[in-house]
C-alpha positions as CSV (number, residue, x, y, z in Angstrom):
1,M,-35.7,18.6,33.5
2,K,-33.3,20.0,36.0
3,R,-32.4,16.5,37.2
4,A,-31.9,15.3,33.7
5,G,-29.6,18.2,32.9
6,E,-27.6,17.6,36.1
7,Q,-27.2,13.9,35.1
8,K,-26.1,14.8,31.6
9,K,-23.6,17.4,33.1
10,S,-22.2,14.9,35.6
11,K,-21.9,12.3,32.8
12,E,-19.9,14.7,30.7
13,E,-17.6,15.5,33.6
14,L,-16.7,11.8,34.0
15,P,-13.2,10.8,32.8
16,Q,-12.8,9.3,29.4
17,W,-12.1,5.8,30.8
18,D,-15.3,5.9,32.8
19,R,-17.3,6.9,29.7
20,D,-15.6,4.1,27.7
21,W,-16.8,1.5,30.1
22,S,-20.3,1.6,28.7
23,L,-19.0,0.8,25.2
24,Q,-19.0,-2.7,23.6
25,P,-16.0,-4.8,24.7
26,M,-13.6,-6.1,22.1
27,N,-14.1,-9.7,21.2
28,A,-12.0,-12.5,22.6
29,H,-9.9,-12.8,19.4
30,G,-8.8,-9.2,19.5
31,L,-7.5,-8.0,16.1
32,V,-7.6,-11.4,14.5
33,D,-10.6,-10.5,12.4
34,E,-9.1,-7.3,11.2
35,Y,-5.8,-9.0,10.2
36,L,-7.8,-11.8,8.5
37,E,-9.8,-9.3,6.5
38,M,-6.6,-7.6,5.2
39,V,-4.8,-10.9,4.5
40,L,-7.8,-12.1,2.4
41,Q,-7.9,-8.9,0.5
42,F,-4.1,-9.0,-0.1
43,G,-4.4,-12.6,-1.3
44,F,-7.2,-12.0,-3.8
45,T,-5.6,-8.8,-5.0
46,T,-2.1,-10.2,-5.7
47,I,-2.9,-13.7,-6.8
48,F,-5.4,-12.7,-9.4
49,V,-4.0,-9.3,-10.4
50,A,-3.1,-10.6,-13.9
51,A,-6.7,-11.6,-14.5
52,F,-8.1,-8.4,-13.1
53,P,-5.6,-5.5,-13.2
54,L,-8.0,-3.1,-11.6
55,A,-8.1,-5.1,-8.3
56,P,-5.3,-3.1,-6.6
57,L,-7.0,0.2,-7.3
58,L,-10.3,-1.0,-5.9
59,A,-8.5,-2.4,-2.9
60,L,-6.8,1.0,-2.3
61,L,-10.1,2.8,-2.5
62,N,-11.7,0.2,-0.1
63,N,-8.8,0.6,2.4
64,I,-9.0,4.4,2.3
65,I,-12.7,4.2,3.3
66,E,-12.1,1.4,5.8
67,I,-9.4,3.4,7.7
68,R,-12.0,6.0,8.7
69,L,-14.7,3.4,9.5
70,D,-12.3,1.4,11.7
71,A,-11.2,4.6,13.4
72,Y,-14.9,5.5,14.2
73,K,-15.5,1.9,15.4
74,F,-12.5,1.8,17.7
75,V,-13.1,5.3,19.2
76,T,-16.9,5.4,19.6
77,Q,-18.2,1.9,19.5
78,W,-15.6,-0.4,21.1
79,R,-14.1,-0.3,24.6
80,R,-10.4,0.4,24.5
81,P,-8.5,-2.9,24.9
82,M,-5.7,-3.4,27.4
83,P,-2.4,-2.4,25.8
84,A,0.2,-5.1,25.1
85,R,3.7,-4.9,23.7
86,A,4.5,-6.7,20.5
87,T,7.7,-6.7,18.4
88,D,5.8,-7.3,15.1
89,I,2.6,-8.6,13.6
90,G,3.5,-12.2,14.6
91,I,2.5,-15.1,12.4
92,W,0.7,-12.8,9.9
93,H,4.1,-11.7,8.5
94,G,4.9,-15.3,7.5
95,I,1.4,-15.7,6.0
96,L,1.8,-12.5,3.9
97,E,5.3,-13.7,2.7
98,G,3.8,-17.0,1.6
99,I,0.9,-15.3,-0.2
100,G,3.4,-13.1,-2.0
101,V,5.4,-16.1,-3.2
102,V,2.2,-17.9,-4.4
103,A,1.1,-14.7,-6.1
104,V,4.3,-14.4,-8.2
105,I,4.2,-18.0,-9.3
106,T,0.4,-17.9,-10.1
107,N,0.7,-14.7,-12.1
108,A,3.7,-16.1,-14.0
109,F,1.6,-19.1,-15.0
110,V,-1.4,-17.0,-15.9
111,I,0.6,-14.7,-18.2
112,A,2.5,-17.6,-19.8
113,I,-0.4,-20.1,-20.3
114,T,-3.4,-17.8,-21.1
115,S,-1.6,-15.0,-22.9
116,D,-1.1,-15.0,-26.6
117,Y,2.2,-13.1,-26.4
118,I,4.5,-16.1,-26.2
119,P,3.0,-18.0,-29.1
120,R,3.3,-14.9,-31.2
121,F,6.9,-14.4,-30.1
122,V,7.8,-17.9,-31.0
123,Y,6.1,-17.6,-34.4
124,A,7.8,-14.3,-35.2
125,F,11.3,-15.6,-34.5
126,K,11.0,-19.2,-35.6
127,Y,8.2,-19.8,-38.1
128,G,7.2,-16.4,-39.4
129,P,8.3,-14.5,-42.6
130,C,11.0,-12.6,-40.5
131,V,13.0,-15.7,-39.5
132,D,16.7,-15.0,-39.1
133,R,16.0,-11.3,-39.5
134,G,14.8,-10.4,-36.0
135,Y,11.4,-9.2,-34.8
136,R,10.9,-5.8,-36.4
137,N,7.3,-5.0,-37.0
138,E,3.8,-6.5,-37.3
139,K,4.7,-7.9,-40.8
140,C,6.5,-10.7,-39.0
141,L,3.2,-12.0,-37.7
142,R,1.6,-12.5,-41.1
143,G,0.1,-15.9,-41.3
144,Y,0.1,-16.4,-37.5
145,L,-3.6,-17.1,-37.3
146,N,-3.5,-19.7,-40.0
147,N,-0.4,-21.2,-38.4
148,S,-2.0,-21.5,-34.9
149,L,-5.0,-23.4,-36.3
150,S,-4.8,-27.2,-36.8
151,V,-6.9,-29.2,-39.2
152,F,-9.5,-31.9,-38.2
153,D,-11.1,-34.3,-40.7
154,M,-14.8,-34.5,-40.1
155,G,-14.9,-37.9,-41.7
156,D,-13.1,-39.3,-38.6
157,L,-16.3,-38.9,-36.6
158,R,-18.2,-42.0,-35.7
159,N,-21.3,-41.3,-37.8
160,G,-19.1,-40.5,-40.9
161,T,-21.6,-38.1,-42.4
162,Y,-19.1,-35.3,-42.9
163,E,-16.7,-37.0,-45.4
164,N,-14.2,-34.7,-47.2
165,Q,-15.0,-31.8,-44.9
166,Y,-12.5,-30.2,-42.5
167,C,-12.7,-27.8,-39.6
168,R,-10.0,-25.7,-37.9
169,Y,-9.3,-25.6,-34.2
170,R,-6.7,-23.8,-32.0
171,D,-3.8,-26.2,-31.3
172,Y,-0.5,-27.3,-32.7
173,R,-1.2,-30.8,-34.1
174,A,-0.3,-32.6,-37.3
175,P,-3.0,-32.7,-40.0
176,P,-5.0,-35.9,-40.6
177,W,-3.0,-36.7,-43.9
178,S,0.4,-36.7,-42.1
179,P,2.1,-40.0,-41.1
180,E,1.3,-39.3,-37.5
181,P,-2.1,-37.6,-37.6
182,Y,-3.2,-35.3,-34.7
183,E,0.2,-35.6,-32.9
184,F,1.8,-32.6,-31.3
185,T,4.1,-30.8,-33.8
186,L,7.5,-29.4,-33.0
187,Q,6.1,-25.9,-32.8
188,F,4.0,-27.1,-29.8
189,W,7.1,-28.1,-27.9
190,H,8.8,-24.8,-28.8
191,V,5.9,-22.8,-27.4
192,L,5.8,-25.0,-24.3
193,A,9.5,-24.5,-23.7
194,A,9.2,-20.8,-24.2
195,R,6.4,-20.6,-21.7
196,L,8.3,-22.5,-19.1
197,A,11.4,-20.3,-19.7
198,F,9.2,-17.2,-19.3
199,I,7.8,-18.5,-16.0
200,I,11.3,-19.1,-14.6
201,V,12.7,-15.8,-15.8
202,F,9.7,-13.8,-14.6
203,E,9.6,-15.2,-11.1
204,H,13.4,-14.8,-10.7
205,L,13.2,-11.2,-11.8
206,V,10.3,-10.4,-9.4
207,F,12.0,-12.2,-6.5
208,G,15.3,-10.4,-7.2
209,F,13.5,-7.0,-7.3
210,K,11.7,-7.8,-4.1
211,T,15.0,-8.7,-2.4
212,F,16.6,-5.5,-3.6
213,I,13.7,-3.4,-2.3
214,A,13.8,-5.2,1.0
215,H,17.5,-4.5,1.3
216,M,17.1,-0.8,0.5
217,I,14.1,-0.3,2.8
218,P,14.7,-2.1,6.1
219,D,11.9,-3.2,8.4
220,M,13.1,-0.8,11.1
221,P,14.7,2.6,10.6
222,K,18.4,2.9,11.6
223,D,17.7,5.5,14.3
224,L,15.1,3.2,15.9
225,C,17.6,0.3,15.9
226,D,20.2,2.6,17.6
227,R,17.6,3.6,20.2
228,M,16.8,0.0,21.0
229,R,20.4,-0.9,21.3
230,R,21.0,2.1,23.6
231,E,18.0,1.1,25.7
232,K,19.3,-2.4,26.0
233,Y,22.7,-1.1,27.0
234,L,21.3,1.2,29.7
235,M,19.2,-1.6,31.1
236,Q,22.2,-3.9,31.4
237,E,24.2,-1.1,33.0
238,M,21.5,-0.5,35.6
239,M,21.4,-4.2,36.4
240,Y,25.2,-4.3,36.8
241,E,25.1,-1.3,39.1
242,A,22.2,-2.7,41.2
243,E,24.1,-6.0,41.5
244,L,27.3,-4.2,42.5
245,E,25.5,-2.2,45.1
246,H,23.8,-5.3,46.5
247,L,27.2,-7.1,46.8
248,Q,28.8,-4.1,48.5
249,K,26.0,-4.0,51.1
250,E,26.4,-7.8,51.7
251,R,30.2,-7.4,52.2
252,K,29.7,-4.6,54.7
253,K,27.1,-6.5,56.5
254,N,29.0,-9.8,56.7
255,G,32.5,-8.6,56.5
256,K,33.3,-11.1,53.7
257,R,34.5,-10.8,50.2
258,Y,32.7,-12.7,47.4
259,H,34.8,-14.2,44.6
260,H,32.3,-13.0,42.0
261,E,32.4,-9.4,43.2
262,W,33.7,-6.6,41.0
263,P,37.0,-5.1,42.2
């Protein structure tokens, strides 16, 4: 018992770096797995946010918990890695930028194609009871459901057992008794043009807002940039002084004057 207590006491007296040696070493890929996990989460959250708006909230809760789990893992389970200087996160920055662009375009298409907002908007301003009077209230959407349903003649089926019977389906096509049955109507092209216009306007607004925010919030604070420039200036000055001292020693040693020496 006494020897076990002495061993425990001696182990506690060891420096932190000696105690860390018994921990599990970090894998050969370093933080690649951690970055990959965050990038995948960012991609799924942003690309499909229009389909599942609660995804950012769930991602936030997950990250709050994972911060503490990663802290516990790096402090108590993994051996401390060798430090290395890095200016930024490397290629991951470009990957995140690309995912952001894809996310904006994808959400614009999801909202424009799957949402019922644009067909309602076109109907209210072009085909509804409030044409030429502006979109005022829900009365402008009267008849929208009937307008959005096309007619299909059941007698056009191969077996022909449903003559003089009709069914309705969601589309903008001409009725079977028209000169060009089942062709796209003019309203279909109006809705399609409105959807494409919404996609273009939406992505330009989002990209413009992103550029404005990036301009207002720089990647590095101004005081940090000033410190980096000062550090670079001091380093160059030290190099110049060292070179000048070396040339002066060479001149005293050889008694010659070099053409590239400072006056």
